[in-house]
C-alpha positions as CSV (number, residue, x, y, z in Angstrom):
1,M,89.0,142.3,119.4
2,P,92.4,141.7,117.7
3,S,93.7,144.3,115.4
4,R,93.7,143.9,111.6
5,T,97.5,143.7,111.6
6,S,97.5,140.9,114.1
7,I,94.9,138.9,111.9
8,R,97.0,139.4,108.8
9,F,100.1,138.2,110.6
10,R,98.4,135.1,111.8
11,F,97.0,134.4,108.4
12,K,100.5,134.8,106.8
13,A,102.1,132.6,109.4
14,A,99.5,129.9,108.9
15,A,99.9,130.1,105.1
16,A,103.7,129.8,105.4
17,L,103.4,126.9,107.8
18,G,100.9,125.2,105.4
19,A,103.3,125.7,102.4
20,V,106.2,124.3,104.4
21,L,104.2,121.2,105.3
22,V,103.1,120.6,101.7
23,L,106.7,121.0,100.5
24,F,108.0,118.6,103.2
25,G,105.3,116.1,102.3
26,C,106.2,116.2,98.6
27,A,109.9,115.9,99.4
28,T,109.5,112.8,101.6
29,S,106.9,110.9,99.7
30,R,108.9,109.5,96.8
31,P,107.6,106.6,94.9
32,S,109.2,103.4,96.3
33,S,111.8,101.8,94.0
34,P,111.4,98.2,93.1
35,A,113.6,95.7,95.0
36,P,117.1,95.5,93.5
37,E,117.7,92.5,91.3
38,E,120.7,90.2,90.7
39,S,121.1,87.0,88.9
40,A,122.5,83.8,90.5
41,I,123.2,80.2,89.7
42,V,121.5,77.4,91.6
43,T,124.3,75.3,93.1
44,G,122.3,73.1,95.5
45,I,118.7,71.9,96.2
46,A,117.3,70.2,99.2
47,S,113.9,69.4,100.5
48,G,112.2,72.1,102.6
49,R,110.0,71.9,105.6
50,A,107.7,69.0,105.7
51,S,104.8,71.2,106.9
52,V,105.0,73.4,103.7
53,A,103.9,71.4,100.6
54,G,106.2,71.8,97.7
55,E,108.8,73.9,99.5
56,K,112.5,73.5,98.5
57,S,115.7,74.9,99.9
58,Y,118.0,76.4,97.3
59,V,121.7,77.3,97.5
60,L,122.3,80.3,95.1
61,R,125.7,81.8,94.2
62,T,125.9,85.3,92.5
63,A,128.6,86.3,90.0
64,G,130.3,88.2,92.9
65,G,130.6,85.1,95.0
66,R,127.9,85.9,97.5
67,V,125.9,82.8,98.6
68,Y,122.2,82.8,99.5
69,F,120.1,80.1,101.1
70,V,116.5,80.5,100.0
71,S,113.5,78.3,101.1
72,Q,110.6,78.9,98.7
73,V,107.7,77.3,96.9
74,L,108.1,77.8,93.2
75,R,105.5,77.4,90.5
76,K,108.2,76.3,87.9
77,P,110.9,74.3,89.7
78,V,114.5,74.9,88.9
79,K,117.4,72.5,88.6
80,E,121.0,72.7,89.7
81,G,122.9,74.8,87.1
82,D,119.9,77.0,86.3
83,F,120.3,80.8,86.4
84,V,117.6,82.6,88.3
85,A,116.8,86.3,89.1
86,L,116.9,87.3,92.7
87,E,114.9,89.9,94.4
88,L,117.2,91.3,97.2
89,A,115.9,92.6,100.5
90,P,117.5,93.7,103.7
91,N,116.8,90.4,105.4
92,G,117.7,88.1,102.5
93,A,116.6,87.2,99.0
94,R,113.9,85.5,97.1
95,I,113.8,83.8,93.7
96,R,111.9,85.9,91.2
97,E,109.2,84.0,89.3
C-alpha cells in the first residue's frame, strides 16, 4: 500500500498538470478573427466557366496597386468602375456581398 505522502504528491502533480492543460487550452483557443477586408475597383469583367451558371471573372485593383482575378457568382452583378469590398484569404480573395 502506498504511503500517504506518495498519494498526496501524486494528487498535487495531477492537479498541477490539469491546471497547466487548462491554461494552455485557454491560451491557444482564441476566437478566430474575421477575414481581413480591403476595397478594390472592378477594372475588367469576362465570362466565367460555362459549366457554372452565372459565373463571371473579375479583374480587381486595390488602392495599393495589387491586382486580383476572381471568378465568382454574385447575387447583385457589378459593372466596371464599381468599388467592391474584398475578403482576403491566404489563397486569394473573394468579393464580399
